[in-house]
C-alpha positions as CSV (number, residue, x, y, z in Angstrom):
1,M,6.8,-43.6,-4.4
2,E,5.5,-40.2,-3.7
3,L,6.4,-37.6,-6.3
4,M,7.2,-34.0,-5.1
5,A,6.6,-31.1,-7.4
6,R,9.7,-28.9,-7.9
7,P,9.5,-25.4,-6.6
8,S,9.6,-24.0,-10.2
9,T,6.7,-26.1,-11.2
10,Q,4.7,-24.9,-8.1
11,L,5.5,-21.3,-9.0
12,F,4.5,-21.8,-12.6
13,C,1.2,-23.4,-11.4
14,L,0.5,-20.4,-9.0
15,A,1.3,-17.9,-11.8
16,Y,-1.0,-19.8,-14.2
17,L,-3.8,-19.8,-11.6
18,A,-3.4,-16.1,-10.9
19,W,-3.6,-15.3,-14.6
20,G,-6.7,-17.5,-15.0
21,L,-8.3,-15.7,-12.1
22,M,-7.6,-12.3,-13.7
23,L,-9.1,-13.4,-17.0
24,Q,-12.1,-15.2,-15.5
25,G,-14.3,-12.1,-15.8
26,C,-13.3,-11.4,-19.4
27,A,-15.1,-14.3,-21.1
28,S,-18.7,-13.3,-20.4
29,H,-20.8,-11.0,-18.3
30,P,-22.8,-13.0,-15.7
31,A,-26.5,-12.2,-15.4
32,Q,-26.1,-11.8,-11.6
33,P,-23.3,-10.5,-9.5
34,M,-20.7,-13.2,-8.7
35,P,-20.4,-14.2,-5.0
36,P,-17.1,-13.3,-3.5
37,I,-14.4,-16.0,-3.6
38,T,-13.3,-16.6,-0.1
39,T,-11.2,-19.7,-0.2
40,L,-9.0,-21.4,-2.8
41,A,-6.9,-24.6,-2.4
42,L,-3.4,-23.2,-2.6
43,P,-0.3,-24.2,-0.8
44,R,0.6,-22.4,2.4
45,P,2.8,-19.4,1.9
46,D,5.6,-21.0,3.8
47,S,5.5,-24.2,1.8
48,I,7.2,-22.8,-1.3
49,A,10.9,-23.3,-0.7
50,T,12.2,-21.0,-3.5
51,P,11.2,-17.3,-3.4
52,L,10.1,-15.7,-6.6
53,P,12.8,-13.8,-8.4
54,R,13.1,-10.1,-8.0
55,P,12.4,-8.3,-11.3
56,E,15.2,-5.9,-12.2
57,S,13.7,-3.6,-14.8
58,L,10.0,-3.9,-15.5
59,S,7.6,-1.4,-17.1
60,G,4.8,-0.1,-15.0
61,A,2.3,-2.6,-16.3
62,S,4.7,-5.5,-15.6
63,V,5.3,-4.2,-12.0
64,G,1.6,-4.2,-11.4
65,S,1.2,-7.7,-12.8
66,E,4.0,-8.9,-10.6
67,I,2.4,-7.3,-7.5
68,V,-0.9,-9.1,-8.4
69,I,0.8,-12.5,-9.0
70,R,2.5,-12.3,-5.6
71,A,-0.6,-11.2,-3.8
72,V,-2.8,-13.9,-5.4
73,A,-0.1,-16.5,-4.4
74,L,-0.8,-15.6,-0.8
75,L,-4.6,-16.3,-0.9
76,G,-5.6,-18.3,2.1
77,A,-2.7,-17.0,4.3
78,P,-4.0,-16.1,7.8
79,Y,-4.8,-12.6,8.9
80,R,-3.0,-11.4,12.0
81,F,-3.1,-7.8,13.2
82,G,0.2,-6.1,12.8
83,A,1.7,-8.9,10.7
84,A,3.7,-8.2,7.6
85,G,4.6,-11.7,6.4
86,P,5.9,-14.0,5.4
87,T,3.2,-16.4,6.7
88,S,0.5,-14.1,8.1
89,F,-0.6,-10.5,7.3
90,D,-2.8,-7.6,8.1
91,C,-4.0,-5.5,5.2
92,S,-1.2,-3.0,5.0
93,G,1.3,-5.7,5.9
94,L,0.2,-7.6,2.8
95,V,0.8,-4.5,0.6
96,S,4.1,-3.8,2.2
97,Y,5.3,-7.4,1.9
98,V,4.4,-7.8,-1.7
99,H,6.0,-4.5,-2.7
100,H,9.1,-5.2,-0.7
101,E,9.4,-8.6,-2.5
102,I,9.9,-6.8,-5.8
103,G,12.2,-4.2,-4.3
104,I,9.7,-1.3,-3.7
105,E,9.7,0.0,-0.2
106,V,6.4,1.4,0.9
107,P,5.1,2.9,4.2
108,R,3.7,0.3,6.7
109,T,0.2,1.5,7.6
110,A,-2.9,1.9,5.4
111,V,-3.1,5.6,6.1
112,E,0.6,6.2,5.3
113,Q,0.3,4.2,2.1
114,Y,-2.8,6.3,1.1
115,R,-0.8,9.5,1.7
116,A,2.3,8.2,-0.2
117,A,0.4,6.8,-3.2
118,T,0.0,8.7,-6.5
119,P,-3.8,9.1,-6.9
120,V,-5.5,7.0,-9.6
121,N,-9.1,7.5,-10.9
122,K,-11.4,4.5,-10.5
123,A,-11.8,4.5,-14.3
124,D,-8.1,4.2,-14.7
125,L,-7.4,1.4,-12.3
126,A,-4.7,-1.1,-13.4
127,P,-3.5,-4.3,-11.8
128,G,-1.3,-3.6,-8.8
129,D,-3.0,-0.4,-7.9
130,L,-4.1,0.0,-4.3
131,L,-7.6,0.6,-3.1
132,F,-8.2,2.5,0.1
133,F,-11.3,2.1,2.3
134,R,-12.8,3.7,5.5
135,T,-14.1,0.7,7.4
136,R,-14.1,2.6,10.7
137,G,-13.8,6.2,11.7
138,R,-12.8,9.1,9.4
139,E,-9.4,8.0,8.3
140,V,-8.4,5.4,5.8
141,S,-8.3,2.1,7.7
142,H,-8.1,-0.6,5.1
143,V,-6.1,-1.2,1.9
144,A,-6.3,-3.8,-0.9
145,I,-4.5,-4.7,-4.1
146,Y,-6.5,-4.3,-7.3
147,T,-6.2,-7.4,-9.5
148,G,-8.1,-6.3,-12.6
149,A,-11.5,-7.4,-13.7
150,G,-13.2,-5.5,-10.9
151,R,-11.6,-7.6,-8.1
152,F,-9.1,-7.1,-5.3
153,V,-7.0,-9.1,-2.9
154,H,-6.9,-8.1,0.7
155,A,-6.3,-9.3,4.3
156,P,-9.8,-8.6,5.8
157,Q,-9.8,-9.2,9.5
158,T,-9.1,-11.6,12.3
159,G,-10.6,-15.0,11.6
160,R,-10.6,-14.5,7.8
161,P,-7.7,-15.3,5.5
162,I,-6.4,-13.3,2.6
163,E,-9.2,-13.4,0.0
164,L,-10.3,-12.2,-3.4
165,R,-13.3,-9.8,-3.4
166,A,-15.3,-7.9,-6.0
167,L,-15.2,-4.1,-6.1
168,E,-19.0,-4.2,-6.2
169,D,-19.1,-6.0,-2.9
170,D,-22.0,-4.6,-0.8
171,Y,-19.7,-4.0,2.2
172,Y,-16.7,-2.5,0.4
173,R,-18.2,-0.5,-2.4
174,P,-19.6,2.3,-0.2
175,R,-16.4,2.4,1.9
176,L,-14.0,2.9,-1.0
177,V,-12.4,6.4,-0.7
178,G,-9.7,6.3,-3.3
179,A,-7.1,4.5,-5.3
180,G,-3.4,5.0,-5.8
181,R,-0.2,3.6,-7.1
182,L,3.1,3.1,-5.3
183,F,5.2,2.0,-8.3
């Protein structure tokens, strides 16, 4: 007889995994930079039958944590240009989808999100803040969700699923142009 995990058990496991990932960098400081985490064995986004509850009144720190938990739960989902969920995403679609899930409406594109966000200094980054990058041209063209511990979740490009990266990544570090908050 095959046992099926209840949706609440799956959600608890995802939340526990997300918390563990955020705390991973707190225990010690590695001698060398950690390689980026590109894949994790998580269920597909459309395999969880019960959506996470919408928080009704959360403090700023709790809203940021909720954004991170929901973004981390989508690791491994496919990238698709112009997609905003629930099973595939582009970078700004991921941000829009996760915020919408907790009742925060945000603009759809990375440049619109950049313009709408309240600026945050890099030294003051908190989980749930957005990171904005120039990956092509002069305008902001990429957005990610800061998870804490010097890492972020993003939908990178066609052929690469939603992944977790380090702020010190050789590609993204020089392209970071700002950070902001939409909650």
